[in-house]
C-alpha positions as CSV (number, residue, x, y, z in Angstrom):
1,M,-20.7,-14.5,4.9
2,T,-17.8,-13.1,2.7
3,P,-15.4,-10.9,4.5
4,K,-15.0,-7.3,3.2
5,L,-11.7,-6.6,1.5
6,S,-9.9,-3.4,2.5
7,T,-8.2,-1.2,-0.1
8,A,-4.9,-2.7,1.0
9,D,-6.2,-6.2,0.4
10,K,-7.4,-5.2,-3.0
11,A,-4.0,-3.6,-3.8
12,W,-2.2,-6.9,-2.8
13,A,-4.6,-8.9,-5.0
14,G,-4.1,-6.5,-7.9
15,M,-0.3,-6.8,-7.6
16,W,-0.6,-10.6,-7.5
17,M,-2.8,-10.6,-10.5
18,Y,-0.5,-8.2,-12.4
19,V,2.6,-10.4,-11.8
20,L,0.6,-13.6,-12.7
21,S,-0.9,-12.0,-15.8
22,Y,2.4,-10.6,-17.1
23,D,4.2,-14.0,-16.5
24,L,1.5,-15.8,-18.4
25,Y,1.7,-13.2,-21.2
26,A,5.5,-13.5,-21.2
27,I,5.4,-17.3,-21.4
28,A,2.9,-17.2,-24.3
29,S,4.9,-14.6,-26.2
30,G,8.3,-16.1,-25.5
31,K,9.5,-13.1,-23.4
32,E,11.3,-13.2,-20.1
33,T,9.0,-13.5,-17.1
34,M,9.2,-11.3,-14.0
35,T,10.1,-14.5,-12.0
36,A,12.9,-15.4,-14.4
37,A,14.2,-11.8,-14.3
38,A,14.3,-12.0,-10.5
39,H,16.2,-15.3,-10.6
40,R,18.6,-13.8,-13.1
41,T,19.2,-10.7,-11.0
42,I,19.9,-12.8,-7.9
43,K,22.5,-14.9,-9.8
44,H,24.3,-11.8,-11.1
45,P,27.6,-11.2,-9.3
46,I,26.8,-7.4,-8.7
47,Q,23.1,-7.1,-9.1
48,R,22.4,-9.7,-6.4
49,F,23.5,-7.3,-3.7
50,F,20.8,-4.7,-4.8
51,A,18.2,-7.5,-5.1
52,W,18.9,-8.8,-1.6
53,G,19.1,-5.3,-0.2
54,W,15.6,-4.5,-1.6
55,L,14.3,-7.8,-0.4
56,A,15.6,-7.0,3.1
57,I,13.9,-3.6,3.0
58,I,10.6,-5.1,1.9
59,I,10.8,-7.9,4.6
60,K,11.6,-5.3,7.3
61,H,8.7,-3.1,6.2
62,L,6.1,-5.9,6.0
63,F,7.0,-8.2,8.9
64,F,8.8,-5.9,11.4
65,P,7.1,-2.4,11.1
66,K,7.6,-1.5,14.8
67,L,11.3,-2.4,14.8
68,L,13.2,0.8,14.2
69,P,10.4,2.6,12.4
70,K,12.6,5.6,11.4
71,C,14.7,3.1,9.4
72,D,11.8,1.9,7.4
73,I,12.6,3.7,4.1
74,I,9.2,2.7,2.5
75,N,7.3,4.2,5.3
76,V,9.4,7.3,5.4
77,V,9.0,8.0,1.7
78,A,5.2,7.3,1.9
79,N,4.9,9.8,4.8
80,V,6.8,12.4,2.9
81,I,4.6,11.9,-0.2
82,Y,1.4,11.9,1.9
83,K,2.4,15.1,3.7
84,R,3.2,16.8,0.4
85,F,-0.1,15.9,-1.3
86,A,-2.5,15.5,1.7
87,N,-3.6,19.2,1.4
88,V,-4.2,19.1,-2.4
């Protein structure tokens, strides 16, 4: 029996397929891949701080959602957007 996928599961699969598809396209067309761009950003003397900061925000959001929930900027922004458009 195949487990049912939630919308969130489908969204994660879609993001994974997008990154994979774009990287394959970039390799085939000689453009920079998203993976290479991430590595380049992490090696940059100034941009690395923004990259590591965003990575910390994403890790906190995904792995520690109950730790200081009001400091979870992704959740805060999502709630503001939801409250704004929920009654549309």
